[in-house]
N, C-alpha and C positions, 0 to 999 in steps of 0.2 A: 641748173639754170643760173648763170652768172649775170651780174648787173653790167650794164653798158655805160661806159664813161661818155659823157657828152663832150662834143668838140670844144676846144678852148677858143674863145673869141679873140680876135686881134685886139691890140690896145685901142685902136680907133673904134672898133665895135663896142668895146666896153664903155668908152666915153659916150657913144651915142645912146647906149642903153641907160646909162646914168642920167643923161640929159632928158631922155624920154620919161623916166620915172619922176624927175624933178618937175617937168612941165605938166605932167598929168595931175589935175586938181584932186584934192582930197576926196571929193564926192565920187570920183572915178578911180580911187586907189586900187580897187580890185582888178583894174586893167593894167596896172603897172608891170605885171609879170609877162604880158604879151610883148612880143618883139616889136620894135618901132617900124619894121618893114611889113608887118602883118596888119591886115584890115579885113573887115566884112562889110559888104554892101547888101542891103535888103533887096530882094527880088519881088516881083509882082505876085508870085505864087506863095509868098510867105517864107520861102527859103532865103539863102544868102549866097552871094558870090564870095569866094575866098580869094583874096588878093595877097600876093607876095611880091614885094618890090615893084608894085604898080601893075602887075600882070595877073590875070585870072588863072588860077591853078586848079580850081575845082568849084563845085557848087554843093551846097547843102540842100536837102529836101525838107519841106515842112513836116512837122511831127504828124500832121494829118495824113501824110503819105505812108506812114508805117503800115506794114501788112496787118490785115485783120486777123484775129485769132482763128486757128483752124479747129480749136477745141475750147471747152469751157475752163480748162485748167492749164497751168504752165509750171515749169520748174525754173526757179532763179538759182543759178549756179555760182556760189561764192567760192572763196579760196582757202577756207580753213582746212587744217590737216585731216579732218574727218572725211574729206572727199576721197582720200586714198583708200578708204576701207569699203567703198561702194563698188558694185558692179555697174560701172557707168554705161555700159552698152545697153542696159535695160531701159535707158531713156530714149532709145531710137524710136522715132515715130511720135514723140511728144514735143510740144512747143517748149523750147529752152531759151532763157535769157541769161547770157553770161555777163560776168563783170571782170574787169582787170585781167589777170593772167589765167582765168579759167579757160581761155581759148586752147590751152595746152590739153585739157581733157577732151575738148571737142575733137582735136586732131588725133589724139592717142586712141580714142575709142570710136572714131568715125561717127560721131554724133553731131549733126549739124545744128548750130545755134541760129535761131531766127534773128536775134539781136544781141549786141554787146554794149554795155554801158561802162564808160571810163571817163572820169572827171578830173582826177588828180594830175596836175601838171608834172609833178615829180615822177609819176609812173611813166609818162610819155618820154621823159628824159632818160630815166634809169633802165627802162625795160623796152627800149625801142624795137628790138627784134620781135617782141610780142605784139607791139602796135602794128608792125609790118604784117605779121601773120593775120592779125585781125582784119586789116584793110583788104587783104587778098583773099579772105575766107568767103566773101560773098554775103556775109551777115550784114544786117543793118547796124551801122556804127553810130552810137549816140555819144558824142564827144563834147567836151567843154570848149569854149573859145581858146582857153589857154592851151589845151591839148592840140587844137588845130594849129595854133601858132608854133608849138614845138615841132609838129610834123613838118611845117613849112621850113623850119630851120634845118631839118635833117634831110628830108626827101619829099619835097612838095609834089613830085610827079605821082606819088602814091594816091593823091587825092583826085586825080583826073577821072577815074572810072569807078571809084568806090561809092557805095551807098552810105552817105554821111548825113547825119542829122545834128543840128546844134541843140544841146541840152544845157541850159543855164542853171546855175545855182540860184535859188529863190531871191537872195539878196545880193547877187553879184552878176547881174545880167549885162551882156555885151552892150556898151554904149549908153547904159541907163545909170543915172546918178544913184548912188547908194544912200538911202535914207538912214537916219539915226535909228538905233534899236527901238527907241520909244515910238518914233514916227512909223516904223515898219509895223510894230505891233498894233498901233491904232488903225493903220490901213488894213491889216489882215483881219482884224475883228469885224470889219464891215464887208468882207469879201467871203461869200459862202463857199468858194472853191479853195480857200486857205483855212486850215484848221490848226490853231495853236494849242500847245499844251496848257492846261488851265492855270498852272502856277509857275512855270519856268519862264519868268520875264525879268528884264528885257532879254529877248532871245537871240538877237542879231540874226534872225532868220534861220536858226539851226534846230530849233525844237518845234516841230509842227509837221503838217502833212498837206501836200498839194494834190488836189483832185484834178488839176489842169496843168500838166508839165509845160504847156506853152508859156505859162507865167513863171516857170522855173520849178525846181524841186528842192526840198529840204534835204540836206545831206545826212543828217543823223550821225555824222562822223563815221559812217560806214557805207560803202558803195552799194551794198545789198539794199539798203533803205531807199536810196534813190531809184534803183531798179524796181522796187516794189511799187512806187508811185507811178512809174511808167506802166507796169503790168495792170494795175487797177484802172488806169485811164483807158487802156486798150480794151477793157471789158472782160478780163478773166474773172471768173466767179470763184475759183479755188486756186490758191497760189502756194506752192511748196518751196521752202527755202532750204537749199543745200549748202553745207560748208559754212554756216553761220555759227562758228564755234565761239568767237569772242574771247578766246583764251581759256575756255572751259575744258579743253582737252589736255591742259597742262602745258601746251605749247602755243606761244603767241605768234609763231611764224606761219607763213602761207604754205600750202601743200607742195609747192614747187621750189621752195627755198630751203637752205640749210646753212648752218655755221655762219661764218663771217660774210657770206654772200647774201644773207637775209637783210632786207631793208628794215629799218626801225619801224616799230608799231607803237601806237599811243593808246592801246586798249585800256590800260589801267587808269590813265589820265582822263580818258573821254567817257568811260563806261557810265559812271554815276551821273555826271552833269548833262550828258547828251544822248548816249546810245540808249540807255534804259528808258528815260522819259520819251524819247522818240518812238520807241516801239509801244510804249503805253498809249501814245497818241494814235499810232497806226491801228492798234487793236480796237480802239473805240471807233475810229472812223470806218474801218473796214466792216465792222459789225453793223454800223448804221447804214451802209450801202449794200449789204448782203453779200460781202466777199469773205470767204473763209481763208485764213492764212495758217499754215502749219510749218513748224520748224523740224527738219529732218536730221538735225545734228543732235545725237543722243546726249552728249555731254556739254552742250552749249551752256554758257553762263546765263543766257537769257531764260528767266523762269517760265515753266510751262503754264503758269497761271496767267501769263501775259500772251504768249504765243504757244498754243498747244503743240506737243511733240508727237511725231509719228516716226516709224521706220520707213525706209524706202519701200519695202514690201507692202506695208499697210497703205501707203500712199497710192501705189500702183493698183492694189486691189480695190481701192475706193473709187477709181476712175474706170474700172472695167465696163461699167454700164454706160460710159460716155466715150465711145470710140471716136477717133479722129474723123472729122467730117470731110 
């Protein structure tokens, strides 16, 4: 799987983008990477109209319209290289939530994903063929506004019939001014649906857990973490994490990448300050709401004392008494 070069903007387009960034106030600096011709307009049902150059090219559905679970458990499919060692076809008939490029496993093994979560704008730019595959798959597409903007720049017609949902980062919501790290922490401590790590402050909204993704999700600097917050909000009582290697397999690349075609990863930089404390928070929160979370990556860097480890066989055996409804 090779990376896709983004189209080079014209000199005038580059000037417009620079002017857009310059005119966007600091409180909305998280929106500077959205294209100046992109906009979202709130709909009465809680979704958004997606505008590109003044025309409606698609609509997002509200998160309340996500399909209800068909089972009490689900699998979140990450992109670590341990995925390649699994018999992926064994996931047929189980609710699966994919992230980023895991759509490739869905296609390869004919295992339909109910939802796919992608937030990183750079992924939309560099891996656009995977974005196209995702939009055409029929899965629920939970995308960031930056991602929707990137789609509009490349192929806005793909948004016309896809099931798209806006999923904001907790401290980078579309059209909402970004509070200071201290102000955000003060706000979050008074909101029972937002749980912060007890000591990682000021967090800039990155170390915590959201029980209500309508308010945004904490990224934990790994997309599986955002998907986990969606899964618990949907009501799953047991969540199995696949491909959450975090470099523990000795390879920091994704299962579908190799050599010079691999996109850079920041696992070593982000693990201690963000990823580890994020999953510490998730473990505490999930236990408090009666949700079991298991890591199915045997060599994951994440300790089993935080998220217990199982094999895929053990996970499947544990749900035999809870067949799909």
